[in-house]
Biopython code that builds the backbone (N, CA, C, O; Angstrom):
import numpy as np
from Bio.PDB.StructureBuilder import StructureBuilder

atoms = [
    (1, "MET", "N", (5.039, 12.171, 1.063)),
    (1, "MET", "CA", (3.966, 11.639, 1.345)),
    (1, "MET", "C", (2.674, 11.441, 0.929)),
    (1, "MET", "O", (1.732, 10.778, 1.363)),
    (2, "GLU", "N", (2.932, 12.551, -0.511)),
    (2, "GLU", "CA", (1.506, 12.076, -2.214)),
    (2, "GLU", "C", (1.659, 10.408, -1.752)),
    (2, "GLU", "O", (0.857, 10.111, -0.866)),
    (3, "ASP", "N", (2.345, 9.540, -2.101)),
    (3, "ASP", "CA", (2.620, 8.028, -2.100)),
    (3, "ASP", "C", (1.163, 7.517, -0.655)),
    (3, "ASP", "O", (0.093, 6.984, -0.949)),
    (4, "LEU", "N", (1.655, 7.932, 0.949)),
    (4, "LEU", "CA", (0.721, 7.817, 1.217)),
    (4, "LEU", "C", (-1.121, 7.830, 0.997)),
    (4, "LEU", "O", (-1.966, 6.942, 1.105)),
    (5, "ILE", "N", (-1.208, 9.473, 0.604)),
    (5, "ILE", "CA", (-2.140, 9.910, -0.111)),
    (5, "ILE", "C", (-2.765, 8.880, -0.582)),
    (5, "ILE", "O", (-3.755, 8.269, -0.179)),
    (6, "LYS", "N", (-1.993, 8.731, -1.600)),
    (6, "LYS", "CA", (-2.148, 8.326, -2.791)),
    (6, "LYS", "C", (-2.997, 6.608, -2.585)),
    (6, "LYS", "O", (-4.161, 6.369, -2.908)),
    (7, "ALA", "N", (-2.287, 5.897, -2.143)),
    (7, "ALA", "CA", (-2.355, 4.769, -1.172)),
    (7, "ALA", "C", (-4.619, 4.917, -0.331)),
    (7, "ALA", "O", (-5.750, 4.643, -0.734)),
    (8, "LEU", "N", (-3.930, 5.533, 0.979)),
    (8, "LEU", "CA", (-4.537, 5.674, 1.738)),
    (8, "LEU", "C", (-6.783, 6.061, 0.801)),
    (8, "LEU", "O", (-7.902, 6.087, 1.315)),
    (9, "GLN", "N", (-6.091, 6.318, -1.112)),
    (9, "GLN", "CA", (-7.304, 7.070, -1.507)),
    (9, "GLN", "C", (-8.094, 5.429, -2.266)),
    (9, "GLN", "O", (-9.279, 5.174, -2.482)),
    (10, "ILE", "N", (-6.732, 4.516, -2.521)),
    (10, "ILE", "CA", (-7.269, 3.510, -3.073)),
    (10, "ILE", "C", (-8.392, 2.262, -2.034)),
    (10, "ILE", "O", (-9.360, 1.506, -2.118)),
    (11, "PHE", "N", (-7.205, 2.878, -0.972)),
    (11, "PHE", "CA", (-7.547, 1.568, -0.021)),
    (11, "PHE", "C", (-9.064, 1.990, 0.682)),
    (11, "PHE", "O", (-9.690, 1.045, 1.163)),
    (12, "SER", "N", (-9.759, 3.516, 0.776)),
    (12, "SER", "CA", (-11.379, 4.149, 0.734)),
    (12, "SER", "C", (-11.922, 3.223, -0.181)),
    (12, "SER", "O", (-13.012, 2.747, 0.135)),
    (13, "LYS", "N", (-11.376, 2.831, -1.320)),
    (13, "LYS", "CA", (-12.479, 2.341, -2.030)),
    (13, "LYS", "C", (-13.393, 1.399, -1.613)),
    (13, "LYS", "O", (-14.590, 1.293, -1.878)),
    (14, "TYR", "N", (-12.378, 0.464, -0.652)),
    (14, "TYR", "CA", (-12.653, -0.988, -0.344)),
    (14, "TYR", "C", (-13.690, -0.644, 0.926)),
    (14, "TYR", "O", (-14.689, -1.361, 0.984)),
    (15, "GLY", "N", (-13.578, 0.111, 1.670)),
    (15, "GLY", "CA", (-14.386, 0.516, 3.024)),
    (15, "GLY", "C", (-13.632, 1.753, 3.705)),
    (15, "GLY", "O", (-12.602, 2.271, 3.275)),
    (16, "ASN", "N", (-14.447, 2.181, 5.017)),
    (16, "ASN", "CA", (-14.942, 3.218, 5.771)),
    (16, "ASN", "C", (-14.080, 2.257, 7.027)),
    (16, "ASN", "O", (-14.292, 1.102, 6.659)),
    (17, "PRO", "N", (-13.489, 2.209, 7.913)),
    (17, "PRO", "CA", (-13.197, 1.286, 9.083)),
    (17, "PRO", "C", (-13.375, 2.345, 9.602)),
    (17, "PRO", "O", (-13.667, 3.353, 8.959)),
    (18, "ALA", "N", (-13.188, 2.302, 11.246)),
    (18, "ALA", "CA", (-13.386, 3.829, 11.983)),
    (18, "ALA", "C", (-12.190, 3.313, 12.512)),
    (18, "ALA", "O", (-11.460, 4.295, 12.643)),
    (19, "TYR", "N", (-11.570, 2.272, 12.901)),
    (19, "TYR", "CA", (-10.131, 2.859, 13.298)),
    (19, "TYR", "C", (-9.064, 2.097, 11.875)),
    (19, "TYR", "O", (-9.090, 0.868, 11.815)),
    (20, "PRO", "N", (-8.667, 2.442, 11.394)),
    (20, "PRO", "CA", (-8.246, 2.158, 10.179)),
    (20, "PRO", "C", (-6.081, 1.695, 10.015)),
    (20, "PRO", "O", (-5.477, 1.114, 9.113)),
    (21, "THR", "N", (-5.681, 2.177, 11.063)),
    (21, "THR", "CA", (-4.466, 2.374, 10.584)),
    (21, "THR", "C", (-4.468, 1.581, 12.062)),
    (21, "THR", "O", (-5.381, 1.148, 12.766)),
    (22, "HIS", "N", (-2.644, 1.602, 12.227)),
    (22, "HIS", "CA", (-2.244, 0.206, 13.779)),
    (22, "HIS", "C", (-1.171, 0.395, 13.175)),
    (22, "HIS", "O", (-1.259, 0.228, 11.959)),
    (23, "CYS", "N", (0.558, 0.896, 13.851)),
    (23, "CYS", "CA", (1.833, 0.489, 14.259)),
    (23, "CYS", "C", (2.268, 0.529, 14.394)),
    (23, "CYS", "O", (2.402, 1.385, 15.269)),
    (24, "GLU", "N", (3.365, -0.077, 14.037)),
    (24, "GLU", "CA", (4.281, -0.952, 16.356)),
    (24, "GLU", "C", (5.177, -1.403, 15.080)),
    (24, "GLU", "O", (4.751, -1.716, 13.969)),
    (25, "HIS", "N", (6.556, -1.357, 15.529)),
    (25, "HIS", "CA", (7.628, -2.379, 15.524)),
    (25, "HIS", "C", (8.184, -2.083, 13.599)),
    (25, "HIS", "O", (8.818, -2.733, 12.768)),
    (26, "ASP", "N", (7.428, -0.624, 13.642)),
    (26, "ASP", "CA", (7.980, -0.039, 12.350)),
    (26, "ASP", "C", (7.387, -0.248, 11.184)),
    (26, "ASP", "O", (7.806, 0.172, 10.105)),
    (27, "VAL", "N", (6.287, -0.973, 11.379)),
    (27, "VAL", "CA", (5.103, -1.735, 10.563)),
    (27, "VAL", "C", (4.121, -0.917, 10.313)),
    (27, "VAL", "O", (3.576, -0.848, 11.415)),
    (28, "LEU", "N", (3.465, -0.177, 9.528)),
    (28, "LEU", "CA", (1.682, 0.181, 9.052)),
    (28, "LEU", "C", (1.010, -0.237, 8.678)),
    (28, "LEU", "O", (0.968, -0.012, 7.469)),
    (29, "TRP", "N", (-0.028, -1.105, 9.157)),
    (29, "TRP", "CA", (-1.684, -1.915, 9.474)),
    (29, "TRP", "C", (-2.476, -0.836, 8.627)),
    (29, "TRP", "O", (-2.668, 0.380, 8.605)),
    (30, "ILE", "N", (-2.904, -2.251, 7.787)),
    (30, "ILE", "CA", (-4.689, -1.886, 7.737)),
    (30, "ILE", "C", (-5.603, -2.487, 7.697)),
    (30, "ILE", "O", (-5.681, -3.665, 7.348)),
    (31, "CYS", "N", (-6.729, -1.567, 8.157)),
    (31, "CYS", "CA", (-6.941, -2.550, 9.205)),
    (31, "CYS", "C", (-8.197, -2.486, 8.520)),
    (31, "CYS", "O", (-8.331, -1.549, 7.733)),
    (32, "GLY", "N", (-9.505, -3.598, 8.713)),
    (32, "GLY", "CA", (-10.745, -3.495, 7.837)),
    (32, "GLY", "C", (-10.721, -3.095, 6.134)),
    (32, "GLY", "O", (-11.408, -2.450, 5.342)),
    (33, "ILE", "N", (-9.762, -3.725, 6.133)),
    (33, "ILE", "CA", (-9.293, -3.413, 4.474)),
    (33, "ILE", "C", (-8.809, -4.609, 4.261)),
    (33, "ILE", "O", (-7.651, -4.859, 4.598)),
    (34, "TYR", "N", (-9.811, -5.791, 3.515)),
    (34, "TYR", "CA", (-9.167, -7.813, 3.219)),
    (34, "TYR", "C", (-8.215, -7.882, 1.735)),
    (34, "TYR", "O", (-8.675, -8.588, 0.837)),
    (35, "PRO", "N", (-7.063, -7.244, 1.516)),
    (35, "PRO", "CA", (-6.672, -7.619, 0.616)),
    (35, "PRO", "C", (-7.164, -8.659, -0.494)),
    (35, "PRO", "O", (-6.932, -8.322, -1.656)),
    (36, "LYS", "N", (-7.732, -9.724, -0.315)),
    (36, "LYS", "CA", (-9.177, -10.368, -0.921)),
    (36, "LYS", "C", (-9.960, -10.076, -1.567)),
    (36, "LYS", "O", (-10.279, -10.471, -2.688)),
    (37, "ASP", "N", (-10.895, -8.358, -0.058)),
    (37, "ASP", "CA", (-12.021, -7.752, -1.876)),
    (37, "ASP", "C", (-11.258, -6.898, -2.446)),
    (37, "ASP", "O", (-11.872, -6.083, -3.136)),
    (38, "VAL", "N", (-9.508, -6.717, -2.395)),
    (38, "VAL", "CA", (-8.824, -5.494, -2.778)),
    (38, "VAL", "C", (-8.403, -6.116, -5.261)),
    (38, "VAL", "O", (-7.876, -7.014, -5.917)),
    (39, "GLU", "N", (-9.015, -5.029, -5.425)),
    (39, "GLU", "CA", (-9.300, -5.903, -6.924)),
    (39, "GLU", "C", (-7.541, -5.791, -7.312)),
    (39, "GLU", "O", (-6.852, -4.829, -6.972)),
    (40, "GLU", "N", (-7.072, -6.872, -8.010)),
    (40, "GLU", "CA", (-5.900, -7.381, -9.018)),
    (40, "GLU", "C", (-5.066, -6.032, -9.276)),
    (40, "GLU", "O", (-3.921, -6.066, -8.825)),
    (41, "GLU", "N", (-5.485, -4.745, -9.987)),
    (41, "GLU", "CA", (-4.608, -3.687, -10.332)),
    (41, "GLU", "C", (-4.845, -2.469, -9.360)),
    (41, "GLU", "O", (-4.788, -1.382, -9.935)),
    (42, "ASP", "N", (-5.082, -2.424, -8.100)),
    (42, "ASP", "CA", (-5.513, -2.160, -7.091)),
    (42, "ASP", "C", (-4.514, -2.633, -6.070)),
    (42, "ASP", "O", (-3.653, -1.895, -5.592)),
    (43, "ARG", "N", (-4.619, -3.490, -5.862)),
    (43, "ARG", "CA", (-3.036, -4.218, -5.075)),
    (43, "ARG", "C", (-2.040, -4.156, -5.518)),
    (43, "ARG", "O", (-1.010, -4.006, -4.860)),
    (44, "LEU", "N", (-2.133, -4.308, -7.353)),
    (44, "LEU", "CA", (-0.089, -4.064, -7.726)),
    (44, "LEU", "C", (0.315, -2.488, -7.809)),
    (44, "LEU", "O", (1.409, -2.024, -7.490)),
    (45, "ARG", "N", (-1.173, -1.534, -8.467)),
    (45, "ARG", "CA", (-0.284, 0.077, -7.781)),
    (45, "ARG", "C", (0.075, 0.074, -6.117)),
    (45, "ARG", "O", (0.942, 0.866, -5.751)),
    (46, "LEU", "N", (-0.605, -0.842, -5.050)),
    (46, "LEU", "CA", (-0.337, -0.676, -3.704)),
    (46, "LEU", "C", (0.896, -1.214, -3.265)),
    (46, "LEU", "O", (1.421, -0.850, -2.213)),
    (47, "GLU", "N", (1.577, -2.403, -4.326)),
    (47, "GLU", "CA", (2.933, -2.706, -4.130)),
    (47, "GLU", "C", (3.618, -1.173, -4.575)),
    (47, "GLU", "O", (4.376, -0.579, -3.809)),
    (48, "GLU", "N", (3.257, -0.669, -5.834)),
    (48, "GLU", "CA", (4.569, 0.400, -5.868)),
    (48, "GLU", "C", (4.545, 1.000, -4.425)),
    (48, "GLU", "O", (5.454, 1.047, -3.596)),
    (49, "LEU", "N", (2.612, 1.670, -4.313)),
    (49, "LEU", "CA", (3.824, 3.472, -3.441)),
    (49, "LEU", "C", (3.976, 2.670, -2.202)),
    (49, "LEU", "O", (3.622, 3.291, -1.200)),
    (50, "GLY", "N", (4.634, 0.812, -1.872)),
    (50, "GLY", "CA", (4.899, 0.904, -0.505)),
    (50, "GLY", "C", (4.028, -0.072, 0.656)),
    (50, "GLY", "O", (4.189, 0.219, 1.842)),
    (51, "PHE", "N", (3.172, -1.147, 0.323)),
    (51, "PHE", "CA", (2.275, -1.858, 0.468)),
    (51, "PHE", "C", (2.771, -2.974, 0.424)),
    (51, "PHE", "O", (3.575, -3.193, -0.483)),
    (52, "PHE", "N", (2.405, -4.199, 1.534)),
    (52, "PHE", "CA", (2.649, -5.563, 1.218)),
    (52, "PHE", "C", (1.566, -6.156, 1.793)),
    (52, "PHE", "O", (0.586, -5.739, 2.410)),
    (53, "VAL", "N", (1.964, -7.218, 1.453)),
    (53, "VAL", "CA", (0.373, -8.610, 1.975)),
    (53, "VAL", "C", (0.915, -9.495, 2.912)),
    (53, "VAL", "O", (1.821, -10.240, 2.539)),
    (54, "SER", "N", (0.590, -9.532, 3.846)),
    (54, "SER", "CA", (0.948, -10.392, 5.023)),
    (54, "SER", "C", (-0.645, -10.756, 6.395)),
    (54, "SER", "O", (-1.547, -10.020, 6.797)),
    (55, "GLY", "N", (-0.318, -12.080, 6.673)),
    (55, "GLY", "CA", (-0.390, -12.112, 7.186)),
    (55, "GLY", "C", (-2.345, -11.435, 6.884)),
    (55, "GLY", "O", (-3.005, -10.610, 7.517)),
    (56, "GLY", "N", (-2.680, -12.279, 5.647)),
    (56, "GLY", "CA", (-4.131, -10.872, 5.496)),
    (56, "GLY", "C", (-4.650, -9.516, 5.359)),
    (56, "GLY", "O", (-5.672, -8.874, 5.120)),
    (57, "SER", "N", (-3.179, -9.399, 5.687)),
    (57, "SER", "CA", (-3.343, -7.946, 5.529)),
    (57, "SER", "C", (-2.229, -6.574, 4.870)),
    (57, "SER", "O", (-1.007, -6.539, 5.009)),
    (58, "PHE", "N", (-3.007, -5.641, 4.222)),
    (58, "PHE", "CA", (-1.854, -4.536, 3.784)),
    (58, "PHE", "C", (-0.797, -3.976, 5.320)),
    (58, "PHE", "O", (-1.164, -3.578, 6.425)),
    (59, "GLN", "N", (-0.201, -4.064, 5.069)),
    (59, "GLN", "CA", (1.249, -3.531, 5.471)),
    (59, "GLN", "C", (2.375, -3.110, 5.177)),
    (59, "GLN", "O", (2.913, -3.688, 4.233)),
    (60, "SER", "N", (3.098, -2.046, 5.807)),
    (60, "SER", "CA", (3.744, -0.904, 4.736)),
    (60, "SER", "C", (5.364, -0.715, 5.793)),
    (60, "SER", "O", (5.319, 0.032, 6.771)),
    (61, "PHE", "N", (6.554, -1.393, 5.478)),
    (61, "PHE", "CA", (7.648, -1.041, 7.038)),
    (61, "PHE", "C", (7.739, 0.646, 6.074)),
    (61, "PHE", "O", (8.041, 1.543, 6.860)),
    (62, "ARG", "N", (7.528, 1.187, 4.535)),
    (62, "ARG", "CA", (7.641, 2.230, 4.098)),
    (62, "ARG", "C", (7.157, 3.712, 5.509)),
    (62, "ARG", "O", (7.953, 4.526, 5.977)),
    (63, "PHE", "N", (5.966, 3.616, 5.771)),
    (63, "PHE", "CA", (5.271, 4.346, 6.318)),
    (63, "PHE", "C", (5.081, 4.498, 7.568)),
    (63, "PHE", "O", (4.847, 5.598, 8.067)),
    (64, "GLY", "N", (5.173, 3.216, 8.346)),
    (64, "GLY", "CA", (5.881, 1.577, 9.377)),
    (64, "GLY", "C", (7.051, 2.783, 10.546)),
    (64, "GLY", "O", (6.998, 2.970, 11.762)),
    (65, "SER", "N", (8.084, 3.427, 9.375)),
    (65, "SER", "CA", (9.127, 3.991, 10.426)),
    (65, "SER", "C", (9.161, 5.233, 10.286)),
    (65, "SER", "O", (8.787, 5.802, 9.260)),
    (66, "ALA", "N", (9.691, 5.901, 11.474)),
    (66, "ALA", "CA", (10.585, 7.159, 11.063)),
    (66, "ALA", "C", (11.658, 7.256, 10.573)),
    (66, "ALA", "O", (12.137, 8.368, 10.351)),
]
sb = StructureBuilder()
sb.init_structure("model")
sb.init_model(0)
sb.init_chain("A")
sb.init_seg("    ")
for serial, (resi, resn, name, xyz) in enumerate(atoms, 1):
    if name == "N":
        sb.init_residue(resn, " ", resi, " ")
    sb.init_atom(name, np.array(xyz, "f"), 0.0, 1.0, " ", f" {name:<3s}", serial, name[0])
structure = sb.get_structure()
């Protein structure tokens, strides 16, 4: 739980979308926060926390499955 909260705190530095997440097929998607806008240091930390970049968005298998 703490890693997800830490990741969301990083994402919050780059925006506050009304609908920030989407989950399907065991993948949690972060909506409205674009990897190109996220500083390199934060992108690396997000990777450590379980997020990766795919198709122009941040995604996570770790937080997307039950």
